[in-house]
C-alpha positions in Angstrom: 54.2 108.0 115.9 53.3 105.9 113.0 55.6 106.1 108.8 55.5 109.0 107.0 55.8 107.2 103.3 55.5 109.3 101.0 55.7 107.2 97.4 54.5 109.5 94.0 57.1 108.6 91.3 58.3 111.6 91.6 59.5 111.9 95.0 60.7 109.1 94.8 63.8 109.8 91.5 64.2 113.1 93.8 65.1 111.5 96.1 67.7 108.8 95.0 68.8 111.9 92.7 69.5 113.4 95.5 70.8 110.3 97.9 73.2 109.9 94.4 74.4 114.3 95.0 75.2 113.4 97.9 77.2 110.4 98.0 78.8 111.1 95.0 80.2 114.4 96.7 82.0 112.7 99.4 83.5 109.9 97.4 84.3 113.1 95.5 86.0 113.9 98.8 88.0 111.1 99.7 91.6 109.9 99.0 91.0 106.2 97.2 87.5 106.7 96.2 87.7 109.5 94.2 91.2 108.1 92.2 88.2 104.7 90.5 85.6 105.6 88.3 82.7 104.8 89.4 80.0 103.5 87.5 76.3 101.7 87.7 74.8 98.6 85.6 71.8 97.5 85.2 72.8 94.0 85.2 73.1 91.1 88.3 76.5 90.0 87.8 78.9 88.5 87.9 81.8 89.9 86.8 85.0 88.9 85.5 88.5 90.4 87.3 90.5 87.4 86.9 90.8 85.5 83.1 93.7 84.5 83.5 95.4 82.5 85.2 92.4 80.3 86.5 89.2 82.5 85.4 88.0 84.2 88.8 83.5 84.6 88.6 82.5 87.2 91.5 79.2 88.1 91.8 78.6 92.2 92.2 78.6 93.2 95.8 75.1 95.1 96.2 76.1 97.9 99.0 73.2 100.2 100.9 72.0 101.8 103.9 68.6 102.4 104.7 67.9 105.9 106.4 65.2 106.7 107.8 64.1 110.9 108.2 62.4 111.8 111.3 59.2 113.1 110.5 59.3 116.3 112.6 62.6 116.4 110.9 60.9 117.2 107.3 57.5 119.3 109.3 59.9 121.9 110.7 62.3 122.2 107.8 65.3 121.1 109.9 67.6 121.9 107.3 70.8 121.1 109.7 69.3 118.1 111.5 68.8 117.0 107.1 72.7 117.6 106.3 73.4 115.6 109.3 71.6 112.5 108.7 73.3 112.7 105.0 76.6 112.9 105.9 76.0 110.3 108.4 74.5 108.3 105.7 77.3 108.9 102.7 80.0 108.0 105.1 78.7 105.0 106.4 77.7 103.5 102.3 81.8 105.4 101.8 82.4 103.1 104.4 80.7 100.2 103.2 81.8 100.3 99.1 85.4 100.6 100.8 84.9 97.5 102.6 83.7 96.1 99.6 86.1 96.9 97.6 89.2 96.1 99.6 87.9 92.1 100.4 87.4 92.9 95.7 90.5 93.1 96.0 92.0 90.3 98.0 90.0 88.0 96.8 91.6 89.0 93.0 95.2 89.5 94.0 94.7 85.8 96.2 93.6 84.3 92.4 96.7 86.2 90.5 99.4 85.2 92.5 100.2 88.8 93.7 99.6 88.4 97.7 103.1 88.9 99.4 103.1 88.0 103.7 105.6 89.7 105.1 105.4 87.5 108.2 105.4 89.8 110.5 107.8 92.0 109.4 107.5 95.9 108.9 107.8 98.0 106.1 110.6 97.9 103.7 111.6 99.4 100.0 112.6 96.3 100.0 108.9 94.3 100.4 107.5 97.1 98.0 110.1 96.3 95.0 109.4 92.1 95.9 106.3 93.5 95.0 106.6 95.7 91.6 108.7 92.6 91.2 105.2 90.0 91.0 103.1 92.4 89.4 102.4 93.6 85.9 103.0 96.6 85.5 101.8 99.0 82.9 103.3 102.3 81.1 101.7 105.1 79.3 103.0 107.0 76.6 105.6 108.9 77.4 107.0 105.4 79.3 106.0 106.2 83.0 104.9 104.2 85.0 101.1 103.5 86.4 101.3 102.4 89.8 99.9 103.5 92.9 100.3 101.8 96.3 97.0 101.8 99.0 98.7 101.4 102.2 97.0 101.8 105.9 98.4 105.8 107.2 100.9 104.3 109.8 102.5 101.9 107.2 102.7 104.6 105.0 104.6 106.8 107.7 106.2 104.3 108.6 107.7 104.3 105.7 108.4 107.1 104.5 110.9 107.5 107.9 113.0 105.1 106.5 116.0 106.5 103.7 116.8 104.5 100.6 119.4 103.5 100.4 121.5 103.2 96.7 121.6 99.5 96.7 117.7 99.8 97.1 117.3 102.8 94.4 119.6 101.1 92.2 116.9 97.9 92.3 113.4 99.8 91.8 115.4 101.6 88.3 115.8 97.8 87.5 113.1 96.5 88.3 111.2 99.4 86.9 113.5 98.8 83.2 112.8 95.5 83.1 109.0 95.5 83.6 108.6 98.7 80.7 110.6 96.7 78.4 108.4 93.6 78.9 105.3 95.3 78.9 106.2 96.6 75.7 107.9 93.4 74.3 104.1 92.9 75.4 101.8 95.1 72.9 102.1 94.2 69.5 103.5 96.1 66.5 103.3 96.7 63.7 105.3 99.1 60.9 103.7 101.1 58.2 105.5 101.8 55.4 
Protein backbone atom coordinates (compact mmCIF):
# COMPACT_ATOMS: atom_id res chain seq x y z
CA UNK A 1 0.00 0.00 0.00
CA UNK A 2 1.28 3.50 -0.80
CA UNK A 3 2.23 6.07 1.83
CA UNK A 4 -0.49 8.31 3.15
CA UNK A 5 0.67 11.90 3.37
CA UNK A 6 -1.37 14.79 4.67
CA UNK A 7 0.18 18.11 3.72
CA UNK A 8 -2.27 20.64 5.06
CA UNK A 9 -0.45 23.34 7.06
CA UNK A 10 -2.78 23.09 10.06
CA UNK A 11 -2.23 19.34 10.24
CA UNK A 12 1.56 19.80 10.18
CA UNK A 13 1.38 22.47 12.90
CA UNK A 14 -0.77 20.22 15.09
CA UNK A 15 1.49 17.24 14.41
CA UNK A 16 4.62 19.20 15.36
CA UNK A 17 2.92 20.53 18.48
CA UNK A 18 1.92 17.00 19.53
CA UNK A 19 5.45 15.64 19.08
CA UNK A 20 6.94 18.60 20.97
CA UNK A 21 4.57 17.93 23.87
CA UNK A 22 5.34 14.21 23.88
CA UNK A 23 9.06 14.87 23.90
CA UNK A 24 8.75 17.51 26.64
CA UNK A 25 7.00 14.97 28.88
CA UNK A 26 9.79 12.46 28.23
CA UNK A 27 12.51 15.09 28.74
CA UNK A 28 11.00 16.25 32.02
CA UNK A 29 10.87 12.66 33.28
CA UNK A 30 14.60 12.12 32.65
CA UNK A 31 16.81 12.74 35.67
CA UNK A 32 19.52 14.58 33.74
CA UNK A 33 17.66 16.24 30.88
CA UNK A 34 15.00 17.58 33.24
CA UNK A 35 17.50 19.83 35.06
CA UNK A 36 18.86 21.33 31.85
CA UNK A 37 17.05 24.15 30.13
CA UNK A 38 15.49 23.41 26.76
CA UNK A 39 15.59 26.19 24.23
CA UNK A 40 14.46 26.48 20.64
CA UNK A 41 16.55 28.60 18.34
CA UNK A 42 16.16 30.00 14.87
CA UNK A 43 19.82 30.57 14.08
CA UNK A 44 21.89 27.81 12.55
CA UNK A 45 24.97 28.30 14.68
CA UNK A 46 27.72 28.10 15.50
CA UNK A 47 27.53 28.52 19.24
CA UNK A 48 30.48 29.76 21.27
CA UNK A 49 30.88 27.29 24.13
CA UNK A 50 34.34 28.43 25.25
CA UNK A 51 35.67 31.99 25.21
CA UNK A 52 38.91 31.51 27.11
CA UNK A 53 41.75 30.38 26.97
CA UNK A 54 41.07 29.32 23.36
CA UNK A 55 37.84 30.12 21.57
CA UNK A 56 35.72 27.06 20.81
CA UNK A 57 32.85 27.59 18.39
CA UNK A 58 30.75 24.52 17.72
CA UNK A 59 28.01 23.96 15.18
CA UNK A 60 24.56 23.43 16.59
CA UNK A 61 23.83 19.72 16.68
CA UNK A 62 20.84 18.66 14.65
CA UNK A 63 18.91 15.88 16.30
CA UNK A 64 16.06 14.42 14.33
CA UNK A 65 14.03 11.27 14.07
CA UNK A 66 11.52 10.14 11.55
CA UNK A 67 8.45 8.36 12.77
CA UNK A 68 6.16 6.60 10.38
CA UNK A 69 2.63 5.97 11.55
CA UNK A 70 1.03 3.12 9.64
CA UNK A 71 -2.14 4.15 7.82
CA UNK A 72 -4.11 1.39 9.58
CA UNK A 73 -3.30 2.95 12.94
CA UNK A 74 -4.83 6.24 11.78
CA UNK A 75 -7.71 4.64 9.88
CA UNK A 76 -8.81 2.48 12.81
CA UNK A 77 -7.96 5.08 15.47
CA UNK A 78 -5.71 2.53 17.15
CA UNK A 79 -4.85 4.69 20.13
CA UNK A 80 -2.76 2.00 21.84
CA UNK A 81 -0.48 1.50 18.82
CA UNK A 82 -0.25 5.25 18.30
CA UNK A 83 0.75 5.75 21.95
CA UNK A 84 3.44 3.07 21.67
CA UNK A 85 4.81 4.74 18.52
CA UNK A 86 4.95 8.12 20.28
CA UNK A 87 6.64 6.58 23.32
CA UNK A 88 9.28 4.85 21.16
CA UNK A 89 9.80 8.05 19.18
CA UNK A 90 10.28 10.17 22.31
CA UNK A 91 12.71 7.68 23.88
CA UNK A 92 14.80 7.44 20.70
CA UNK A 93 14.85 11.22 20.43
CA UNK A 94 15.80 11.58 24.10
CA UNK A 95 18.67 9.10 23.63
CA UNK A 96 19.97 11.04 20.62
CA UNK A 97 19.84 14.33 22.53
CA UNK A 98 21.69 12.79 25.49
CA UNK A 99 24.42 11.41 23.22
CA UNK A 100 24.81 14.77 21.49
CA UNK A 101 24.94 16.57 24.83
CA UNK A 102 27.66 14.27 26.19
CA UNK A 103 29.75 14.70 23.01
CA UNK A 104 29.49 18.48 23.42
CA UNK A 105 30.38 18.32 27.13
CA UNK A 106 33.40 16.16 26.37
CA UNK A 107 34.66 18.60 23.74
CA UNK A 108 34.13 21.62 26.01
CA UNK A 109 35.77 20.03 29.07
CA UNK A 110 38.76 19.06 26.94
CA UNK A 111 38.99 22.63 25.59
CA UNK A 112 39.03 24.24 29.04
CA UNK A 113 41.30 21.64 30.63
CA UNK A 114 38.76 20.08 33.00
CA UNK A 115 39.20 16.55 31.71
CA UNK A 116 40.58 14.06 34.19
CA UNK A 117 42.00 10.67 33.37
CA UNK A 118 41.53 8.21 36.23
CA UNK A 119 44.14 5.96 34.55
CA UNK A 120 42.18 2.81 35.23
CA UNK A 121 41.59 3.41 38.91
CA UNK A 122 38.08 3.05 40.26
CA UNK A 123 35.98 5.87 41.65
CA UNK A 124 37.25 7.53 44.80
CA UNK A 125 36.50 10.57 46.91
CA UNK A 126 40.06 11.79 46.31
CA UNK A 127 39.44 11.72 42.55
CA UNK A 128 36.23 13.73 42.97
CA UNK A 129 38.05 16.30 45.13
CA UNK A 130 40.84 16.49 42.51
CA UNK A 131 38.18 17.23 39.89
CA UNK A 132 36.63 19.98 42.01
CA UNK A 133 40.07 21.58 42.41
CA UNK A 134 40.35 21.89 38.61
CA UNK A 135 36.83 23.26 38.09
CA UNK A 136 35.36 26.70 38.31
CA UNK A 137 32.71 26.61 41.02
CA UNK A 138 29.88 29.10 41.46
CA UNK A 139 28.01 29.88 44.65
CA UNK A 140 24.54 31.19 45.39
CA UNK A 141 23.68 34.24 47.51
CA UNK A 142 23.87 32.05 50.66
CA UNK A 143 27.38 30.85 49.85
CA UNK A 144 26.23 27.34 48.85
CA UNK A 145 28.10 25.75 45.95
CA UNK A 146 26.31 24.91 42.74
CA UNK A 147 28.12 21.64 42.02
CA UNK A 148 26.49 18.64 40.44
CA UNK A 149 28.05 15.54 38.97
CA UNK A 150 26.82 13.13 36.36
CA UNK A 151 28.13 9.60 36.42
CA UNK A 152 27.14 6.13 35.40
CA UNK A 153 24.79 4.52 37.94
CA UNK A 154 27.26 1.67 38.59
CA UNK A 155 30.04 4.18 39.28
CA UNK A 156 27.74 6.10 41.61
CA UNK A 157 26.79 2.94 43.52
CA UNK A 158 30.45 2.01 43.96
CA UNK A 159 31.36 5.53 45.12
CA UNK A 160 28.58 5.86 47.72
CA UNK A 161 29.65 2.56 49.24
CA UNK A 162 33.15 3.88 49.92
CA UNK A 163 33.18 5.75 53.23
CA UNK A 164 34.91 9.12 53.30
CA UNK A 165 37.87 9.36 55.62
CA UNK A 166 38.12 12.32 58.03
CA UNK A 167 41.07 13.55 55.94
CA UNK A 168 38.95 13.50 52.76
CA UNK A 169 36.10 15.35 54.48
CA UNK A 170 38.53 18.01 55.73
CA UNK A 171 40.22 18.31 52.32
CA UNK A 172 36.84 18.70 50.57
CA UNK A 173 35.80 21.43 53.01
CA UNK A 174 39.11 23.23 52.43
CA UNK A 175 38.78 22.98 48.64
CA UNK A 176 35.17 24.27 48.72
CA UNK A 177 36.17 27.11 51.07
CA UNK A 178 39.05 28.06 48.74
CA UNK A 179 36.71 27.93 45.72
CA UNK A 180 34.18 30.13 47.57
CA UNK A 181 36.86 32.76 48.32
CA UNK A 182 38.09 32.55 44.73
CA UNK A 183 34.53 32.99 43.41
CA UNK A 184 33.71 36.03 45.55
CA UNK A 185 37.11 37.61 44.87
CA UNK A 186 36.35 37.48 41.15
CA UNK A 187 33.04 39.33 41.59
CA UNK A 188 33.02 43.09 41.16
CA UNK A 189 32.17 44.84 44.40
CA UNK A 190 31.42 48.41 45.27
CA UNK A 191 30.25 50.30 48.33
CA UNK A 192 27.21 52.49 48.17
CA UNK A 193 27.18 55.34 50.69
